[in-house]
Structures are given as C-alpha cells and as structure tokens.
C-alpha positions in Angstrom: -4.1 -19.4 -25.3 -7.1 -17.4 -26.4 -8.8 -20.4 -28.0 -8.1 -22.6 -24.9 -9.3 -19.9 -22.6 -12.5 -19.5 -24.7 -13.1 -23.2 -24.3 -12.4 -23.1 -20.5 -14.8 -20.2 -19.9 -17.5 -21.6 -22.2 -17.4 -24.9 -20.4 -18.0 -23.1 -17.1 -20.9 -21.2 -18.6 -22.6 -24.2 -20.1 -24.8 -24.7 -17.1 -26.7 -21.5 -17.8 -30.4 -22.4 -18.0 -32.6 -21.9 -21.1 -35.0 -19.6 -19.3 -34.8 -16.8 -21.9 -36.8 -16.4 -25.1 -35.1 -16.4 -28.5 -32.4 -13.8 -28.9 -33.5 -10.5 -30.4 -31.8 -7.3 -31.6 -32.8 -4.0 -30.1 -30.9 -1.0 -31.2 -27.1 -1.9 -31.4 -27.2 -4.8 -29.0 -28.7 -8.3 -28.8 -30.7 -9.5 -25.8 -32.3 -12.6 -24.4 -35.7 -11.6 -23.1 -37.5 -13.2 -20.1 -41.2 -13.0 -20.8 -42.1 -14.0 -17.2 -40.4 -11.3 -15.2 -39.8 -8.8 -18.0 -36.0 -8.8 -17.7 -33.4 -8.8 -20.4 -29.9 -10.2 -20.6 -27.3 -8.6 -23.0 -25.9 -11.3 -25.2 -23.4 -11.8 -28.0 -24.1 -11.1 -31.7 -22.0 -14.2 -32.7 -19.5 -16.3 -30.8 -16.5 -15.4 -32.8 -13.7 -12.8 -32.9 -16.0 -10.5 -34.9 -18.6 -10.2 -32.1 -20.2 -6.8 -32.5 -17.5 -5.8 -35.0 -19.5 -2.8 -36.1 -20.4 -1.5 -32.6 -19.2 1.9 -31.6 -20.5 2.7 -28.1 -19.9 2.4 -24.4 -23.5 2.7 -23.5 -25.5 -0.2 -22.0 -29.1 0.8 -21.4 -30.9 0.2 -18.1 -34.0 -1.0 -20.0 -35.2 -1.8 -23.5 -38.6 -1.9 -25.3 -39.6 -4.8 -27.6 -43.1 -5.2 -29.1 -44.2 -2.3 -26.9 -43.1 -4.2 -23.7 -40.4 -2.7 -21.5 -37.7 -5.1 -20.1 -35.3 -4.2 -17.4 -31.6 -5.0 -18.3 -30.5 -7.1 -15.3 -27.6 -9.1 -16.6 -24.7 -9.1 -19.1 -24.4 -12.7 -20.3 -21.5 -14.9 -20.8 -19.3 -13.8 -23.7 -21.7 -10.9 -24.4 -19.0 -8.6 -25.7 -16.1 -11.1 -26.0 -13.7 -10.2 -28.8 -15.4 -6.9 -29.3 -12.0 -5.4 -30.0 -13.1 -1.9 -31.1 -16.8 -1.8 -30.3 -16.9 -0.9 -26.6 -14.7 2.2 -26.2 -13.5 4.6 -23.5 -15.2 4.6 -20.1 -17.9 1.9 -19.6 -20.6 2.7 -17.0 -22.8 -0.3 -16.2 -26.3 0.7 -15.3 -27.7 0.2 -11.8 -30.3 -2.2 -13.2 -27.6 -4.9 -13.8 -27.1 -7.5 -11.0 -24.8 -10.0 -12.7 -21.9 -10.2 -15.2 -21.2 -13.5 -16.8 -18.1 -15.5 -17.8 -15.9 -13.7 -20.3 -18.6 -10.9 -20.8 -16.0 -8.3 -21.7 -13.0 -10.6 -22.5 -10.6 -9.0 -25.0 -12.4 -5.6 -25.3 -9.4 -3.7 -26.3 -11.2 -0.3 -26.6 -12.1 -0.1 -22.9 -10.2 2.4 -20.7 -12.2 2.1 -17.5 -15.1 0.2 -16.1 -17.5 1.4 -13.4 -19.4 -1.4 -11.5 -22.6 -0.1 -9.7 -23.8 -1.2 -6.3 -26.5 -3.3 -7.9 -24.0 -5.9 -9.2 -23.8 -8.9 -6.8 -22.3 -11.5 -9.1 -19.2 -11.3 -11.3 -18.2 -14.6 -12.9 -14.7 -15.8 -13.8 -12.9 -13.9 -16.6 -15.7 -11.3 -16.9 -13.3 -8.5 -17.6 -10.1 -10.3 -18.7 -7.7 -9.6 -21.6 -8.7 -5.9 -21.9 -5.2 -4.8 -22.7 -5.9 -1.0 -22.6 -8.1 -1.1 -19.5 -6.4 1.1 -16.8 -8.9 0.9 -13.9 -11.9 -1.0 -12.6 -13.9 1.1 -10.2 -16.7 -0.2 -7.8 -19.5 1.8 -6.1 -18.6 2.1 -2.4 -22.0 0.8 -1.5 -21.6 -2.4 -3.4 -22.1 -5.3 -0.9 -19.9 -7.9 -2.6 -17.1 -6.1 -4.4 -14.6 -3.3 -4.0 -11.7 -1.7 -5.8 -8.2 -0.7 -4.6 -5.8 1.1 -6.9 -8.0 0.2 -9.9 -7.9 -3.6 -9.1 -11.1 -5.6 -8.5 -11.5 -7.5 -5.3 -14.3 -9.1 -3.3 -15.6 -7.0 -0.5 -13.2 -8.1 2.2 -10.2 -8.3 -0.2 -9.6 -12.0 0.3 -9.9 -12.7 -3.4 -8.2 -10.7 -6.2 -10.7 -11.0 -9.1 -9.3 -8.9 -11.9 -6.2 -6.8 -12.5 -6.8 -4.3 -15.3 -5.0 -5.4 -18.5 -3.6 -1.9 -19.2 -2.1 -1.4 -15.8 1.7 -1.4 -16.2 4.7 -2.2 -13.9 5.4 -4.2 -10.7 2.7 -5.2 -8.3 2.6 -6.6 -4.8 -0.6 -8.4 -3.9 -2.1 -7.3 -0.5 -1.6 -9.6 2.5 -5.4 -9.9 2.9 -5.7 -11.9 -0.3 -6.0 -15.7 0.0 -6.9 -16.5 -3.6 -6.3 -15.2 -7.1 -9.1 -15.7 -9.6 -9.0 -17.6 -13.0 -7.4 -15.3 -15.7 -7.1 -12.5 -13.1 -4.0 -11.0 -14.7 -4.5 -12.4 -18.2 -2.6 -10.3 -20.9 -1.9 -7.5 -18.4 1.1 -5.2 -18.4 2.8 -6.7 -15.4 6.6 -6.6 -15.2 7.0 -8.4 -11.8 4.6 -9.9 -9.3 5.0 -10.5 -5.5 2.5 -13.1 -4.2 2.4 -13.1 -0.3 2.3 -16.0 2.0 -1.4 -15.4 2.6 -2.3 -16.6 -0.9 -3.2 -20.3 -0.9 -4.9 -20.6 -4.3 -4.0 -19.3 -7.8 -6.6 -19.9 -10.6 -5.9 -21.5 -13.9 -4.3 -19.2 -16.5 -4.2 -16.4 -13.9 -1.1 -14.8 -15.4 -1.2 -16.2 -18.9 -0.1 -13.9 -21.7 1.6 -11.3 -19.5 4.1 -10.3 -22.2 6.3 -8.2 -20.0 6.3 -10.3 -16.9 9.9 -11.3 -16.1 10.0 -12.0 -12.4 7.6 -13.8 -10.0 7.9 -14.5 -6.3 5.3 -16.9 -4.9 4.9 -17.2 -1.1 4.8 -20.2 1.2 1.0 -20.6 1.1 0.6 -21.9 -2.5 0.6 -25.7 -2.7 -0.2 -26.1 -6.4 0.5 -24.2 -9.6 -2.2 -25.0 -12.0 -2.6 -25.4 -15.7 -1.4 -22.5 -17.9 -0.9 -20.3 -14.8 2.2 -18.5 -16.3 1.9 -19.6 -20.0 3.5 -17.2 -22.5 5.2 -15.0 -19.8 8.9 -14.3 -20.6 9.9 -15.1 -17.0 13.6 -14.9 -16.3 13.4 -15.4 -12.5 11.0 -17.6 -10.6 10.9 -18.0 -6.8 8.5 -20.5 -5.1 7.9 -20.8 -1.4 8.3 -23.9 0.8 4.6 -24.9 0.6 4.6 -26.0 -3.1 3.6 -29.6 -3.7 2.4 -29.9 -7.3 3.2 -28.1 -10.6 1.2 -28.8 -13.7 3.7 -29.4 -16.6 2.4 -26.5 -18.7 2.1 -24.0 -15.8 5.4 -22.4 -17.0 5.6 -22.3 -20.8 7.9 -19.3 -20.8 9.1 -18.9 -24.4 9.9 -15.7 -26.3 6.9 -14.6 -28.3 6.7 -13.7 -32.0 3.3 -12.4 -32.8 -0.2 -13.9 -32.5 -2.3 -16.4 -34.5 -5.8 -16.0 -35.8 -7.3 -16.7 -32.3 -5.2 -14.1 -30.6 -3.0 -16.8 -29.1 0.7 -15.9 -28.7 3.1 -17.6 -31.1 6.4 -18.6 -29.4 9.7 -17.9 -31.3 11.7 -20.8 -32.5 15.4 -21.4 -33.3 16.8 -22.7 -36.6 15.9 -26.2 -35.5 12.3 -25.3 -34.8 12.6 -25.4 -31.0 11.1 -22.8 -28.7 13.5 -20.2 -27.2 12.9 -20.4 -23.5 13.6 -17.5 -21.1 13.9 -18.9 -17.5 17.4 -18.2 -16.1 16.9 -18.8 -12.4 14.4 -21.0 -10.6 14.4 -21.1 -6.7 12.2 -23.6 -4.9 12.2 -23.5 -1.0 10.3 -26.8 -0.7 12.3 -29.5 0.9 9.9 -32.0 -0.8 10.3 -32.1 -4.6 7.0 -31.0 -6.1 5.2 -33.5 -8.2 5.0 -32.6 -11.9 1.5 -33.4 -13.2 0.8 -33.8 -17.0 -2.7 -32.9 -18.2 -4.3 -35.8 -20.0 -4.6 -34.0 -23.4 -0.8 -33.7 -23.5 -0.5 -37.4 -23.4 1.9 -37.9 -20.6 4.7 -36.0 -22.2 7.1 -34.2 -19.7 9.1 -32.6 -22.5 7.3 -29.3 -22.2 8.2 -28.9 -18.6 11.8 -30.1 -18.9 12.7 -28.1 -22.0 11.5 -24.9 -20.2 14.1 -25.3 -17.5 17.0 -27.0 -19.2 19.0 -23.7 -19.5 18.0 -22.5 -16.0 19.9 -22.7 -12.7 17.6 -24.7 -10.3 18.1 -23.9 -6.6 16.6 -26.0 -3.8 17.3 -26.3 -0.1 20.9 -27.7 0.4 19.7 -30.7 2.5 17.2 -31.7 -0.3 19.5 -31.6 -3.3 19.8 -35.4 -3.3 16.1 -35.9 -3.0 15.5 -33.7 -6.1 18.2 -35.5 -8.1 16.6 -38.8 -7.3 13.5 -37.8 -9.3 15.0 -39.3 -12.5 12.2 -38.4 -14.9 11.8 -34.8 -13.8 14.0 -32.8 -11.4 16.9 -35.2 -11.8 17.2 -34.3 -15.5 17.8 -30.6 -14.5 20.8 -28.8 -13.0 20.0 -28.9 -9.3 22.1 -26.5 -7.1 21.9 -25.9 -3.3 20.5 -22.6 -2.0 23.5 -20.9 -0.4 23.5 -17.6 1.5 24.2 -15.6 -1.7 21.1 -16.9 -3.4 18.7 -17.0 -0.4 15.7 -14.7 -0.7 14.1 -13.6 2.6 10.4 -14.3 2.5 9.3 -13.7 6.1 9.9 -11.2 8.9 12.2 -13.0 11.3 13.5 -11.9 14.7 16.3 -13.8 16.4 16.7 -12.5 20.0 19.3 -13.2 22.6 19.3 -11.8 26.2 20.1 -8.2 25.2 19.9 -8.0 21.4 17.7 -8.9 18.4 18.7 -9.6 14.9 15.9 -8.6 12.5 15.6 -9.8 8.9 12.7 -8.8 6.6 11.7 -9.4 2.9 11.9 -6.8 0.2 8.5 -5.5 -0.8 8.1 -4.6 -4.5 7.7 -0.9 -5.0 8.8 0.0 -1.5 10.8 3.2 -1.2 11.3 3.0 2.6 11.0 0.6 5.6 10.1 1.8 9.1 10.9 -0.6 12.0 9.4 0.2 15.4 10.1 -1.7 18.6 7.7 -1.3 21.5 7.7 -2.8 25.0 4.5 -4.6 26.2 3.3 -1.3 27.8 3.2 0.2 24.3 6.3 2.5 24.9 8.4 2.9 21.8 11.9 1.7 22.4 13.4 2.7 19.1 12.4 3.7 15.5 14.6 2.9 12.5 14.1 4.1 8.9 15.7 2.2 6.0 15.7 3.1 2.3 14.6 0.8 -0.6 18.0 -1.0 -0.5 17.8 -1.8 3.2 20.3 0.9 4.2 19.7 2.7 7.5 18.8 6.4 7.0 17.7 7.4 10.5 17.4 6.0 14.0 15.8 7.3 17.2 16.0 5.7 20.7 13.2 6.5 23.1 14.0 4.1 26.0 14.8 5.6 29.4 18.5 6.5 29.7 20.5 3.7 31.3 23.7 1.8 30.9 23.7 -0.3 27.7 20.9 1.7 26.1 20.1 0.4 22.6 22.9 0.8 20.1 22.9 0.0 16.5 25.3 -2.3 14.7 26.2 -2.4 11.1 23.2 -2.9 8.7 23.6 -5.6 6.1 21.0 -5.1 3.4 17.8 -6.4 4.8 19.2 -7.5 8.2 19.8 -5.3 11.3 20.7 -6.0 14.9 19.6 -3.9 17.8 21.6 -4.4 21.0 21.1 -3.2 24.6 17.6 -4.6 25.1 16.4 -5.8 28.5 16.9 -9.4 29.3 13.8 -11.5 29.9 11.5 -8.9 28.3 8.7 -9.1 25.7 8.7 -6.7 22.8 6.6 -6.1 19.7 8.2 -5.2 16.4 6.3 -3.6 13.5 7.8 -3.1 10.0 6.0 -0.9 7.6 6.9 -0.5 3.9 5.9 2.7 2.0 6.1 3.8 -1.6 7.5 7.1 -2.8 4.3 8.9 -2.0 4.3 7.7 1.6 1.4 5.3 1.0 1.6 2.1 3.1 2.3 -1.0 0.9 2.6 -3.6 3.7 2.7 -3.9 7.5 3.9 -6.9 9.5 4.1 -7.3 13.3 5.9 -10.0 15.3 6.3 -10.4 19.1 9.6 -11.6 20.5 11.1 -12.4 24.0 14.7 -11.8 25.1 16.2 -14.6 27.3 16.9 -14.2 31.0 20.5 -15.5 30.9 23.4 -14.0 29.0 24.6 -16.3 26.3 27.8 -16.8 24.4 26.6 -14.6 21.6 26.2 -11.7 24.1 29.6 -12.2 25.6 31.4 -12.6 22.2 32.5 -8.9 22.1 31.3 -9.0 18.5 28.9 -6.0 18.1 30.9 -4.7 15.2 30.9 -8.1 13.5 28.2 -9.0 11.0 25.9 -12.0 11.6 25.2 -14.5 8.9 22.6 -17.2 9.0 23.5 -20.6 7.5 21.6 -23.9 7.3 23.8 -27.0 8.0 22.4 -30.5 8.2 18.9 -29.0 8.6 20.0 -26.8 11.6 19.9 -23.0 11.4 23.1 -21.5 12.9 24.5 -18.0 13.2 28.0 -17.1 12.1 29.6 -14.1 13.8 33.3 -13.5 13.3 35.1 -16.9 13.7 32.4 -18.3 16.0 29.2 -20.3 15.5 26.1 -19.9 17.6 22.6 -21.6 17.7 19.5 -19.4 17.2 19.2 -19.2 21.0 22.7 -17.8 21.3 24.6 -20.8 22.5 28.1 -21.1 21.1 28.7 -24.3 19.0 32.0 -25.7 20.0 
C-alpha cells in the first residue's frame, strides 16, 4: 500500500511548476529557492524511505539565508519529509510564514506527536499528514480562514470535509453529521477500531481507511454511492454495513486479510494459509441497497474478480428481502456468494424514524458510536415540552418526565425495546417536534437529530387495539412496511390489515 500510495500522491503532485531554482541545503533542511520573490519551499533530501534519515528536529524556520540573501519559507513541498521516520519528533509548530503544505509532505513521519497549523496556511493538499502512526492531535489556529480542528481531527473551516484523522488516535469514531466528504488517505494507518459514517457523507476518497490495522467494524450511511479503490485495504474488518445509496464498489476496496508484518516499502503483508491463500476476516456484510452494486475492476488488475469474491466467500451477505433474487441473478459476482435476506434480527436502524397514529408515536433511532446516553424531547408547535425521556447506551429507559397539561389520557410510556420506544396519549391532529441528542460519558454532545411529525385526526385500528402493553415490530413484506402488534398487523398509518 505504501508504494501504491506514494505513486498516487506523486502523480497528483506532478503538475507542480518548475518555478524554483536548483535545490540547495541550508542547515539541516533542503529548499527550492525562488529568486524572483525571495521565497523558499522546504523540499525532500531524497525521494526514498531514507529521506532525512539523520534529521533530529521539529523546527522549521520562518526564513533562511543563502548567499547573503534572505528567503521567506512560504511552503512545505510535496513529499518534503515523507518517510522521515525518526527525523521530525515531538510537537511540530509550522511557522506563520508558511501558506501551503503539499501532497504527502509529512507522510509516514512516525516521530510526530502533534502538529500546529498556523492561521497563515490556506492550502493543505491530499495526504499531507497521513500515515503518522504516533500523531495524537492536529491543531489549527482559531483565526485560520480555511481550516479548523475538532477533537484533534483536521477539517475544512465549515466541517464539511474531514481532511485528516491523526494516525495515533485510538478507538471508535463517529464522523460529525456536517461532513459530506472524506479526503484521500484521511484515516490511513490510524488506530481506529470502528467507524460510523453518517448519511450526510456522499464521497469517500481513495485509500481513505487503508492500513487501519485495528479497524474491525464499519457502518456507511445512505449518502455514499461509490466505494473507491483501496478504501478499506488491509483493514481486518469483521462487520461491514452499507446504506441503501451504494451503487458501485471497486473490487479491491475491501482487501480485508489478516496482516503478518510489512515489506520494504512499509506495505502490509497479508497472512496466508498452508496453500498460500490469504486469510480473510469479513464475517458479516449487510447491504441495504435494493439494487445490487456494480463491482468495478481496476484496469491494472486485468478484469479479475477473484480478489473481491475471495474476500467475502466466508461471510454472511445480507440484503433487502425483496432483492435477494436480484442479487443472486448476478452470476459473476453477488450470485457466487451466500445471499441472505435482512430479517428483523439483523436489521440495523440507520435513521431517526417516527411512526405516529392519532394519539401515539413509535420512535426508533440509530445507535451512535461512543454514546453513553440518549435524550428524547417532544415539543408542541408552540415550543412547549410535552415529555423528556432519557435512555442509556443500550437504549433502556432511565428516566421520564411529562410536562403536558393534566388531562385524561396524558402521555404514558409503553415498554422500551432497545432502540424503539412508543409514547401514547398525544393529541390527535397535532404537530410535534422530536429531538434526540446523544452524549458521551462526559456529557459532551455527539449527535443531534430533529424530526417533525403529525398525529392523525381519526382514531385508527392500532389505537383501538387495546395493545399498549404489547411490543410493536416493523416488518417489510413484498416491499411494504407493516407493524406487528400482538396477533394483529397494521400499516404505518395505523390501519389494520385484515
């Protein structure tokens, strides 16, 4: 992966113009000097794994002097410190003179612990700080116009693009709902154990999660249509869940084999069995798309689908029940795998859903990675709180408070069922707003979702079923969503199905 990534980033950097003078060494570093405007770009000593092998510093100067002329250091060039495994150490502070950081500038700098990006930096190219496996945090000056940092993760200013996750940051991570794109190599070689990608994300860059050696679980929301080349290569994934929007998967996006060391390029080496075959890790693959995604084979693989098929031969593949036959009809790809229907027991909730009747509302909501509690608040259209409910990390109710005016049929709770809850006694023909907020152990907000719903004017069969103590279950039959309560079946509008 390291050699392929090097080629990928070098290709993107090939358009850099030859506006600099010949490379010169000044002190410990090498520079390209611009004689016209007296600026300097930090560059590499050599494009190899031994780049700056003898360097022992974390200091990049704001200016340098060469032949008695002072040059302002305004850029850190592509691959400037790439592979500088021990040279740059500790906390790196980039000087305020720097305005741009090139492709792969700090790629693979294992000695870095933190990076401080000043307000002067207005351009950070793909993979600039990727593969730094001990890097704990990336900080950005609050006055920087183009970038920001949240919990040590690098974003663009409005947090619509996740640019770089620090390689040394460990554990589970949920991407904020503001994010619409994930950058190339954004999580490359990081310490992730699980990742939750929300519905807001529509684009994941190539090799975004490649080499995450501890990543075993991934949930991808409904917004992603394509999983690109090498996205999850060399991640020992056991569980993969993909939303209903997916349309294309590149055949080597999931090369999830157990790893046994690294080669000379720093590329992971998959383990093999006695016959020399890779040992794959995927156990469960859930795809909510009713349309079987196309499997695209990169030209350099030569049209071979074996890499994709072998990866999932031992996995249980779950797809929407009504689409099983469509998947099985793809004889060269999905049809060669064990296709199973998504049943209630295997369905993962991915959206906040409210199913109202005339006087009740069933609420289902997704699990948020890292959440210790969930707070559900229902308000009427005047902003008055009707009720507040608190649930723990397992979706079990821990407290409830009703604030509506006292009246017959005031809101009462029914049994909670994991991540589903039904509130009864609401007013018929009334608009409500529901907000669900997830928080971590420290009380910090991880995610907030709001949905409006409207109770019907006419009592329906589900209201008159005398079934408040019975648990509701959603099922999909022949493409139709129905609700089971006791021995009766209802539509989502509450009409009993005879």
